[in-house]
N, C-alpha and C positions, 0 to 999 in steps of 0.2 A: 627375580618380576621383571623381566621384561616389555619397556615401555616402547613405544616407537619413537623416532628422533623425531617425528613433528608434532610430536605430542608436546604440549610445555610441562616441565617435572617444578613443580615449588615445594619447598617447606614452610612449613609454617613452625613458627616455634613460644610457643603459648602455654601460659599457668592455670587460664584459664579453657574450662575443657568446652564451657559451652559459646564461649567466643570463638577458640580457636574451631569448634564443627558449625557455629554459624562461617565463620570465614574459609571453612572447607568444603560445603554443599555451597558456598557461592564460586567459589573458583574449580567449582567440579563442573557446576552446570557451563561458566567459560571457554569448558573442554582444558584443566586442568591433569594434572594427573598430582592430589597432593596427599607429603606426608605430616603426620602431626609429629611434633618434638614436645614437650614438658620440659625440659629442663638440657642441662649443656651435656652429660653422659649419656640424653636419651639418644639426642642430637649427630655428635660419635658413631653411637649403635646405628643409625641411619645413614649414614656417610659414607661406611664399609656398604651399602646396597642401594644404594640410589646415586642416580649424579644428577643435581639440579641445578635445571638453569635460576630457577631462580630463589626469593628467600624471603619469607617478614619474620621478624624477630623482635619480640615483644623487650622492652628495654628492663623491667622490673619480674627475675622469673624466681619468685616469691621471696629469701631473704637474699637471691644473688645478680648477679648484669646480668643480662643478655647482653651485652658488650664483650665478653669473652667467645659468647658462640659465633656475633660480627666480627671478631682475630680470627676464629676456629675455622671458620666459610671460608672467607678471603683469603688463606694459608691454602684453603685444597683445591679454589675450584674463582683465580683469577678472574671469572668474564663472566661470574654469578651476578645478578643484577641483586642487588639486600636491600632491604627496608627495613627499616628501626620504625617502631609504634610504640606510645608511650601516653600515657597518662596525665604527665604531666611535663609537659616539654622542657628542658631550661636550654638555656644558648651553653650550658659547663658541657653535657650530657651529646647536645647536638656535636660540638666540635671535636668528640670526644669518640659519636660515632662513625665522623665522617673520616676521620684519624687513622683507625683502626679499619674504614672498607667496606662502612655501609657506605650506597650512593644515594639514596633517600632517607629524610627522617618527617616521618608525619606525626600529627600530636594524632592521640582519638577523643573522638569519632572519627575514626574515618571510614570508608569505606569501600566496597571493592575497586570500585571504579576511581578513586582519589588512589588506593595502592596501585592497579594495573597503569595507570597514568604515570603513576613515578618511575616503572619498568621501562619507560619507555623514551623517556628524559636521559638527557644523556649531558647535556649540557647545559647550566647556568640561566639563569634567567638577567641579561643587563641591567633591565629596564623595574627591575622589582621593587617596588617603595623603601623605602628607607627612611623617610616620616611619619612613622611605627608611633602606638602610643607610647608617654614615657610610663617606663618602670615604676610602680608604687616600690617604698621602703621595704613593704613588707615579699615584694616580686625580687626585691633585689638581697633582701635576708636568703631566701628560700632558696634562690640561685647562689648564693657562695652558699648554703649547707650543705646544696647536693654536692655542688665541685665540689667541698671534702669527701663528700663519701666518695665519690664515683675515687679521687685520690685515692682515701686508705679503701679502696675494696669492699666499699660498705659496710666495714666494721666501726659502730655505733661505740664504742669506747676510744677507738684510737680519731676518732672524729673530733668527738665530743672534745679531749685534751688538744686537740690544733682549732678548736674554735674557741678556747678556752671559755666552754662552760660545763655546768656537771652536767655526768652521760642522761641521771632521770627527768631533766630537763630538756638535753636533744630527745632522747625516746617520746616525752608527751607533745613536741612539736612536731617529730614524726609522725604524730597518731591523731593531729589533728588535721594533717594536711598527706595523706598518706604516697610513697613513691606510687607510680603504674608506668 
């Protein structure tokens, strides 16, 4: 596939086909050439044929973590702009995403304007408000669970063991508040 160097190339790694197509069409209307992948394996195949300047990666891809995709993209293309999208943003996953090479981290629902603005940001904002809403106990618990899941590569049995709870209890909590 030969693409003009003036046309920005984008890879979207998203396992929700409807959302991926909507995002793809929106970026194509803005002049991007878009490739879609729904897993890390599919991403690896795409990277053999395209050299994107931009990437949008869903944090949770089925039962797998999109953080592996972030790590792969950064290793292959050091100057690529990578934005991570997630339906449940947490401090733990934001930190891990940035450590692994993401340039920006956005909570869903985010639109094309939000993502494109994130592609153009190079610096942090020292004037960002620091006096945000206090976390509830449920939010703190959820972030702790999510951090443990990240540390265990989303292995529920190992995460439950580290959290000191029964695997079924953790599974029920995850069903109530799904990772996306």
